[in-house]
C-alpha positions in Angstrom: 2.2 -26.8 15.1 4.2 -26.4 11.8 7.8 -25.3 12.0 8.5 -22.1 10.0 11.5 -22.8 7.8 13.5 -20.2 6.1 12.0 -21.0 2.8 8.5 -20.9 4.1 9.2 -17.6 5.9 10.4 -16.1 2.6 7.3 -17.3 0.8 5.0 -15.8 3.5 6.8 -12.5 3.5 6.7 -12.3 -0.3 3.0 -13.0 -0.3 2.4 -10.3 2.3 4.5 -7.9 0.3 2.3 -8.6 -2.8 -0.8 -8.1 -0.7 0.5 -4.8 0.5 1.3 -3.6 -3.0 -2.2 -4.6 -4.2 -3.7 -2.7 -1.3 -1.7 0.4 -2.0 -2.5 0.2 -5.7 -6.2 -0.1 -4.9 -6.1 2.7 -2.5 -4.6 4.9 -5.2 -7.0 3.9 -7.9 -10.4 3.5 -6.1 -12.2 6.6 -4.9 -15.0 9.0 -5.6 -13.2 10.3 -8.7 -12.8 7.6 -11.3 -9.2 7.4 -12.3 -7.7 4.7 -14.5 -4.6 2.8 -13.5 -2.7 4.6 -16.3 -3.7 8.0 -15.0 -2.5 7.1 -11.5 0.8 5.7 -12.9 1.3 8.9 -14.9 0.7 11.0 -11.8 3.2 9.0 -9.8 5.9 9.2 -12.4 5.5 12.9 -12.9 3.9 12.7 -16.4 0.4 13.4 -15.3 -1.2 16.8 -15.4 -4.3 18.4 -14.2 -6.9 17.2 -11.7 -5.8 13.5 -11.8 -2.3 14.4 -10.7 -3.6 16.6 -7.9 -6.0 14.0 -6.7 -3.3 11.3 -6.6 -0.4 13.3 -5.2 -2.3 15.6 -2.8 -5.2 13.4 -1.6 -4.8 9.7 -2.2 -1.0 9.1 -1.9 -0.7 10.8 1.6 -3.8 8.9 2.8 -2.4 5.5 1.6 1.1 6.1 3.0 -0.4 7.2 6.4 -2.7 4.1 6.4 0.3 1.8 5.8 2.3 3.5 8.5 -0.5 3.3 11.0 -1.0 -0.4 10.2 2.7 -1.1 10.6 2.7 0.7 14.0 -0.3 -1.3 15.2 1.4 -4.5 14.1 4.5 -3.6 16.1 2.5 -2.6 19.1 0.6 -5.9 19.0 3.9 -7.9 18.7 5.3 -6.0 21.7 2.2 -6.7 23.8 2.6 -10.4 23.1 6.3 -10.5 23.9 
């Protein structure tokens, strides 16, 4: 079994953070309504208008945030069961 050093732990956490950011970005971009990454970015920064901003802010963003929170809660519950 490998020892998890401080440097390796930092690298693993950084990698997992990048994967989380990619999953959130994909969750905001991919869907039944085709939105470009630029349209999603404009909606998130407040520059977007119309249907794209409504789709991102009222449908996709709450869904992605809730999914991330549920995943984190399940991770904590799993760690507690193992302890």
